[in-house]
matplotlib code that plots the C-alpha trace (Angstrom):
import matplotlib.pyplot as plt

x = [131.1, 133.2, 130.4, 129.2, 127.9, 130.3, 130.0, 131.8, 135.1, 138.7, 139.4, 136.3, 137.2, 140.6, 139.1, 136.6, 139.5, 141.5, 138.5, 138.0, 134.5, 133.6, 130.7, 129.2, 130.5, 132.8, 136.0, 137.1, 140.4, 143.5, 145.6, 147.1, 147.2, 148.7, 147.6, 149.7, 147.7, 150.1, 149.7, 151.5, 152.8, 155.2, 153.5, 153.7, 155.4, 154.9, 158.5, 159.4, 156.5, 156.7, 158.5, 157.4, 156.9, 153.1, 150.4, 148.7, 146.0, 143.7, 143.5, 143.6, 146.3, 147.8, 147.7, 149.2, 147.4, 148.6, 146.5, 146.6, 143.6, 143.3, 140.4, 139.6, 136.3, 134.8, 132.1, 130.4, 133.2, 136.0, 138.5, 139.5, 142.4, 143.7, 145.9, 146.1, 148.4, 147.7, 148.6, 146.4, 147.3, 144.4, 143.4, 141.5, 140.2, 137.5, 134.2, 133.4, 129.7, 126.9, 127.9, 130.5, 133.3, 135.8, 135.8, 138.1, 139.2, 138.3, 139.6, 136.1, 136.9, 135.2, 135.2, 132.9, 132.0, 133.9, 132.5, 134.9, 133.7, 136.3, 139.3, 137.4, 137.0, 134.7, 136.9, 134.1, 135.6, 138.5, 136.7, 133.0, 132.0, 135.4, 136.3, 139.8, 141.4, 143.1, 146.5, 147.5, 145.8, 148.7, 148.2, 145.2, 144.9, 142.0, 141.2, 137.9, 136.2, 134.7, 133.2, 129.7, 130.8, 131.0, 128.0, 127.6, 125.4, 123.9, 124.4, 123.2, 126.5, 128.7, 130.3, 132.5, 134.3, 137.1, 138.0, 140.0, 141.7, 144.1, 145.0, 147.6, 147.4, 149.9, 149.7, 152.7, 151.8, 149.4, 148.8, 145.3, 146.5, 146.6, 149.6, 149.6, 147.8, 146.7, 146.0, 144.5, 143.1, 139.8, 138.8, 135.4, 135.2, 131.4, 130.4, 132.6, 131.1, 132.7, 136.2, 138.0, 141.3, 141.3, 143.8, 142.9, 144.6, 144.9, 143.6, 143.6, 145.9, 145.8, 148.1, 147.7, 149.0, 147.3, 147.7, 145.2, 144.1, 141.1, 142.8, 143.1, 141.6, 143.4, 146.0, 146.9, 148.4, 147.8, 148.4, 146.1, 146.5, 143.6, 143.6, 140.8, 140.2, 138.3, 134.6, 133.3, 133.3, 136.0, 138.5, 140.7, 142.0, 144.0, 145.2, 146.7, 146.3, 148.1, 146.3, 147.9, 150.5, 148.0, 147.9, 144.9, 144.4, 141.5, 140.9, 137.8, 137.4, 134.6, 134.0, 131.1, 129.4, 126.0, 126.5, 129.5, 129.0, 131.9, 134.2, 135.3, 138.2, 139.2, 142.1, 140.3, 137.7, 140.2, 140.8, 144.3, 145.5, 149.1, 150.5, 154.1, 155.3, 158.2, 159.0, 157.9, 159.3, 157.8, 156.8, 156.5, 154.7, 154.8, 152.8, 151.9, 149.0, 147.4, 144.0, 141.7, 138.7, 138.4, 135.9, 138.2, 135.7, 137.3, 141.0, 142.6, 146.2, 147.6, 149.8, 149.6, 152.2, 152.2, 154.4, 153.6, 154.5, 157.9, 157.1]
y = [91.4, 89.6, 88.6, 85.5, 82.0, 79.2, 78.0, 75.4, 76.8, 75.5, 76.2, 74.4, 71.5, 71.2, 71.5, 68.8, 66.7, 67.1, 66.4, 63.1, 64.2, 63.8, 65.5, 64.3, 66.3, 68.4, 68.2, 67.3, 66.9, 64.9, 64.7, 62.1, 58.6, 57.3, 53.9, 54.2, 53.8, 55.8, 59.5, 61.4, 64.8, 65.4, 64.7, 67.1, 65.7, 66.3, 65.5, 69.2, 69.6, 66.6, 66.5, 69.9, 70.5, 70.9, 70.2, 66.9, 68.0, 69.1, 69.5, 73.2, 74.8, 75.3, 72.2, 71.2, 68.6, 66.8, 64.8, 62.6, 62.1, 59.7, 59.1, 57.0, 57.3, 55.3, 57.5, 57.4, 55.2, 57.5, 57.0, 59.9, 59.6, 62.2, 62.6, 65.5, 66.3, 69.1, 70.8, 72.8, 75.1, 75.7, 76.4, 74.4, 76.5, 76.6, 77.5, 81.2, 80.5, 79.2, 75.5, 74.2, 72.5, 73.1, 75.0, 74.9, 77.6, 76.8, 78.5, 79.7, 82.5, 81.4, 79.0, 75.9, 73.7, 70.4, 67.2, 65.1, 61.7, 59.9, 59.3, 60.2, 63.7, 64.8, 66.1, 67.4, 70.8, 69.4, 66.8, 65.9, 62.8, 62.0, 60.9, 60.9, 58.9, 61.0, 60.1, 61.9, 65.0, 65.8, 63.6, 62.6, 60.2, 59.5, 57.8, 57.6, 56.3, 59.5, 58.2, 59.2, 62.8, 63.3, 64.0, 63.6, 65.2, 61.8, 59.1, 56.5, 57.0, 56.4, 52.9, 53.1, 55.4, 54.8, 57.8, 57.7, 60.2, 59.9, 62.6, 63.0, 65.9, 67.1, 69.8, 72.1, 74.8, 75.5, 79.0, 79.8, 83.2, 84.2, 82.8, 85.3, 88.1, 89.3, 92.8, 94.0, 97.0, 96.4, 98.9, 99.0, 101.5, 101.5, 101.4, 103.7, 102.3, 98.9, 100.4, 99.2, 98.5, 95.3, 93.9, 90.6, 88.2, 84.6, 81.6, 79.1, 78.5, 75.7, 74.8, 71.9, 70.5, 67.9, 66.1, 64.3, 63.0, 62.0, 59.2, 59.9, 63.4, 65.8, 65.9, 68.5, 69.7, 72.6, 74.3, 76.2, 78.6, 79.6, 81.8, 82.5, 85.1, 85.0, 84.7, 87.0, 84.5, 86.3, 84.3, 84.6, 81.8, 81.6, 78.8, 77.9, 74.9, 73.7, 71.4, 70.2, 72.9, 75.8, 77.6, 79.0, 81.0, 81.4, 83.6, 84.0, 86.6, 86.5, 89.4, 88.2, 91.5, 91.0, 94.2, 92.7, 89.0, 86.6, 87.9, 85.3, 85.9, 83.6, 84.1, 81.9, 84.7, 87.5, 88.4, 89.2, 87.2, 87.2, 85.9, 85.5, 83.1, 85.2, 82.9, 79.4, 77.2, 74.7, 77.5, 80.6, 81.8, 85.2, 85.8, 89.0, 89.1, 91.4, 90.7, 92.6, 91.7, 91.9, 94.7, 96.9, 97.2, 95.3, 95.2, 93.6, 94.2, 92.7, 90.2, 87.5, 86.4, 83.2, 82.5, 79.4, 79.6, 78.2, 77.1]
z = [52.5, 55.1, 57.5, 55.5, 55.9, 55.2, 51.6, 49.5, 48.2, 48.0, 51.6, 52.8, 50.5, 52.3, 55.8, 54.9, 53.6, 56.7, 58.9, 56.9, 55.7, 52.1, 50.3, 47.1, 44.1, 46.4, 44.3, 40.9, 39.1, 39.7, 42.9, 45.2, 43.9, 47.1, 48.4, 51.5, 54.6, 56.8, 57.1, 59.8, 61.0, 63.8, 67.1, 70.1, 73.2, 76.9, 77.7, 78.3, 80.7, 82.9, 86.3, 87.5, 91.3, 91.5, 94.1, 93.9, 96.3, 93.5, 89.7, 90.0, 87.9, 84.4, 82.1, 78.8, 76.7, 73.6, 71.2, 68.2, 66.0, 63.0, 60.6, 57.6, 55.8, 52.9, 51.4, 47.9, 46.6, 47.8, 50.5, 52.8, 55.3, 57.7, 60.8, 63.2, 66.1, 68.5, 71.7, 74.1, 77.0, 79.5, 83.0, 85.6, 88.5, 91.2, 89.6, 89.7, 89.2, 91.4, 90.7, 93.2, 91.4, 88.7, 85.4, 82.4, 80.0, 76.4, 73.3, 72.3, 74.8, 78.0, 81.0, 81.2, 84.1, 84.5, 86.1, 88.1, 89.5, 91.6, 89.2, 86.1, 84.5, 81.7, 79.0, 76.8, 76.9, 74.9, 72.8, 72.8, 74.7, 76.1, 79.6, 81.1, 83.9, 86.6, 88.1, 91.3, 90.2, 87.9, 84.9, 82.8, 79.8, 77.6, 74.3, 72.4, 69.3, 67.9, 64.7, 65.8, 66.0, 62.2, 59.9, 56.2, 53.5, 52.7, 55.3, 52.9, 51.0, 54.1, 53.8, 56.8, 59.2, 61.7, 63.9, 67.1, 69.3, 72.3, 74.8, 77.4, 79.9, 82.5, 85.1, 84.9, 87.5, 90.4, 88.8, 87.5, 86.1, 82.5, 80.6, 77.8, 76.0, 72.6, 71.2, 68.0, 66.3, 64.4, 61.7, 60.1, 57.2, 57.2, 60.8, 63.0, 66.2, 65.4, 65.5, 68.6, 70.1, 72.1, 74.7, 76.3, 78.6, 77.3, 79.2, 76.4, 73.4, 70.8, 68.0, 65.6, 62.4, 60.1, 56.8, 54.7, 51.3, 49.3, 47.5, 43.7, 44.1, 46.4, 49.1, 51.6, 54.9, 57.3, 60.7, 62.9, 66.0, 68.2, 71.4, 73.8, 76.5, 79.8, 80.0, 77.3, 74.3, 72.5, 70.4, 67.4, 65.2, 62.0, 59.8, 56.5, 54.4, 51.3, 48.8, 45.6, 45.9, 46.4, 49.7, 51.4, 54.6, 56.9, 60.0, 62.3, 65.0, 67.5, 69.9, 71.8, 70.9, 69.3, 67.3, 65.6, 64.4, 63.9, 61.2, 58.7, 56.3, 53.4, 51.1, 48.6, 48.4, 47.9, 51.6, 52.7, 55.6, 56.8, 60.1, 61.2, 63.9, 65.3, 68.2, 69.2, 71.9, 74.3, 76.6, 74.4, 71.3, 69.6, 66.5, 64.6, 62.1, 59.6, 58.1, 55.7, 53.6, 49.8, 50.0, 52.1, 54.9, 57.8, 58.8, 61.9, 62.9, 66.1, 67.9, 70.6, 73.1, 75.2, 78.2, 80.2, 83.9, 84.7, 88.3]

ax = plt.figure().add_subplot(projection="3d")
ax.plot(x, y, z, "-o")
ax.set_aspect("equal")
plt.show()
């Protein structure tokens, strides 16, 4: 059965690892014995996006954000370190609801209200509890200690946590139109009414890469892609992780339809997940994917395309 609650398995172990969260008794065996405090992956840069001719009259438009997140946790006698770099494409536009102001597209598949106070903007839609500083309505920067945003099975075993994130955001266009699309065919072998062909415009896109280790236990790295549509809480994401030489894939699909809960696929549980990045530049992405569960009930085949505005 593919609709399932998250449970501890090799993929969850790695995702906890890369999040810098340790759980008692989570992993066993031998792995990394590194005592090097430096973990890094290639950062994303805003260089290709800066210098565009955009209006400084308001924040409305298409934005690119890059971020860097580092964590070190001492928990139950173990040390966990991780580093993540990511890039987010999103829209800021005038609110379509009753609240006067701005709203931002998020990759969970909807728009959310945004609070602006003078030269400060609430960036909770990107990272909880974070406030950014606006420059000329075309650039935003923010940094935050996010240690309080992580939770542990037994807080009494937490010795220390250091978690910091920095963001830089640049406006690249005055357009508030979709900058891509995704399509898929969903097949349900048991409930025919769940079968559907979906084509959606994309208003948010995220890609990230991370690396981490639990010292002396396990080390790994991974990448993730996520795409969101407009206003109906529909999103698709897929990722892969490699821990101690073993690769695992994960994919989640949310339709926003109460008759079809979020579908969760894990290669570690026998599900088949394959995605191919056919094109990736600073302004374009083209990915095809094929996903099916181990019970041969659900299958998803589709593709996504991103083309950021060039003016």
